[in-house]
N, C-alpha and C positions, 0 to 999 in steps of 0.2 A: 637612417632609417625615418627619421621626419622628411627628409628629402624625397624619399622615395614614395613614402605616403603621399605628400602633396602631388609630385608626378602623376600617380594614380588616381589622382582625386577620391582617398580613403582616407578614414583617421585611422592615426597612428597607432593607436591601441588595437583596431581591426587586424593591422599588419602585424604586430608583434603576435598575436592570437593565432594568426596563421602559419608562423613560422615555427609556435611552439606545437601547434597540433602535425606541423610536416615531421617536427622531429619525434614525437608523440608516437606516430602512427605514418610509419614510412612509407607501410602499403594501405592504401582503404580496406575497409571492411567490406565483407561482400555486401552485396545490394540488401538482403535480406537480413543482416546482421547490423544494417549502419542506423544512427539515429540521426537527430536533426543536429544543423551547426549550433543550435541554443544547447543542446545538451553537453556537447562537445565543448564550450566553453565553458561551462560548470567541471568539467572533468579535469580543464587543464591544471585547477588550484590543486589537484588530488597527485602529490607526489609520487607516492609509493605505489609502482604497477601492478600490485597485488591487492591494494584496497581498492586503487582504480579500476580496474578488472571487475571487482566485486560491485560497485556501483554501477560499471558500465552492464552488466548482466541483471542485474536488478531491475534497471531503467525499461532494456529490453524486453524481461520474462513480463514484467508487471505494466508495461507500457505507462510508465510513469509520464506526467509531463515535466516541462523546464522547471516549475514551479516546485513539485515534487522531489525531483532529484536533489535541486538546490536545498530545498530543508532536510531531506537524508544526510546530504554532506555536512550541513552546519550542523545538524546533531550530534555528528559522529555516529549514525547508527552500524558502522560496521565491530564498532567497539561492544554490541550484543549480540552481535551476529556473524562476527568470525573467532575461531579462536586464535589463542595466540601462539603466533609460530615460535616462540621462545620455547617452549616446552617448560618456561618455569611455574614453581608453584601456583596455586591461585589464578591460572589463567584464563580466559574467558569462555562462558558456557556459548555453545551455538545456540541459535535460537532456530527451529525448525520452520521451515517456508511451507505454508499448506499449499497443495493444488489449489490454483483457481479455475474453477468452472468455468469451461468455454460454449458447453451447449447451452443452448438457449430453452431447451425445452423445461417447462415447468417453472417456468418464470416469471414472478407473480408483483406487482408494484402493490407495496403496504402502507398502511399509516402506523408509526408507534403509539399507543395509546398509553403504554407503561414499561418501565426499565423496571423490573422485578427484582434481578439482580445481576452481576457481571455475565452472565451467560443466557439470561432467559429475558425472552422480550412478550411483552402482550399487544397484539396486531392486528390490524383491521385490512383483511387480502380484496384485494379488487379483481375478483372473479372473471372480470369482463360481463359484457351485456346488462351492466347494471345489476350484478350478483355480487354481493358483498357477505364475509365470515369471518369473525372474530375468530383468532387462533392465539394457541400460547405456543411458542417455539422455542428451543434449545439452540445457540448458537452450534453449528456442526465443527467436530473434529475440534473443538476447546472443551478445558474444564476450568472457569474459575472458582476461587476460596469461596465457603461461604459468607453468610454478611457474617456473620460472627467473629471474624477475623476483619483487621485491617486492611489488609489486602483486598479482601472481597468488598468491602466499602469503598476502596478507590476502584475497583473495577465498575463497579455500579456508578460511582461518580463519573468516571471517563468518557463510558458509553452515555450516560445524561446526556452530559455536556457535548460529545461528539454529534448526537442526535438532534439535539435540540435546536440546530443550526440548519436542519431540514424539514423539507414538508413530506417527503416519502422517501422511502428506503425500496431497492429492489431486493427481492427474494430469491434464491435459487434454492427450493425446496430439493430435499434429499430424501429422508426415509423417518419412518420410525426409529427413536433411538432405543436403549435399552432400558429406559426408564417407561417408554410409551409415549413421551412426548415428540411431536413433530420437530425435527431438524432441520436449520437451513444456513444457508450463508447469505450472509447480509452485504448490501453494497450499498456507498451512498456517496454524494459530492454537493458540499454546499453550495448554493447557486445555479446547481444544473437542472436543467428540465426534461433532458434528453433523455428516455428511460432506457434505450438502447445503450446510449454513451454511458451511463451509469453504470448498468451492469459490465458492459468491457472493458470499462476503463475507471470507474470511480473507485474511491478508498476501499477495502476490503475489511469489515471491522472486525470478522476472525483473528486474522492475520495481525491487526495493528494491538489487539489484546495480547496475543504472541508475544509479539515483537517487544510491547512495552514490558512484560513480564509480568500483566496481569492475569493471565491465565496460562497454565500448560496445555500444550499440544496433546491428544488422544488418539 
């Protein structure tokens, strides 16, 4: 292997990864279902084909970057999101994957002024044309415990920490909820400034709360 790598002028590690990829994927996925090579390098470390397929699907569906995929694998996200196939008692609970909005209609840039609780934000909406509106919003499709419970405080703390690293978020407005509050999907990405990319590929706050078991899908 070392001699072949030298003859080809590539790193031996890269050649080993290429061989491993060929064994795991004897037939290339269709172009529309194909990830980048950087993603497949991360997937090579996942030995269980069922778990590897799970991460591959998540990366495709949610347009994960290589770093997001690596983080998910290292934190063993599948333990929270896949059922235990053994059928034994105490099997893992399946976490609901929320639908990620793709239509950019009624998507707004907003500054978060206050994290009221784990599912409620006070934001300043940028409506365009130098028009702004202060709005209390509830995260769509999720319900966090009240602040009187320890997990409710944990949910609030997670949202505060996650959004403290961003200058703004992108909101996909949904509708008025059962309690009369405006509901929305919230997207953010530390360090990112491109509004379109944040909406399309940024972190989905609603989903992360469910995935971390700090809120339940409703």
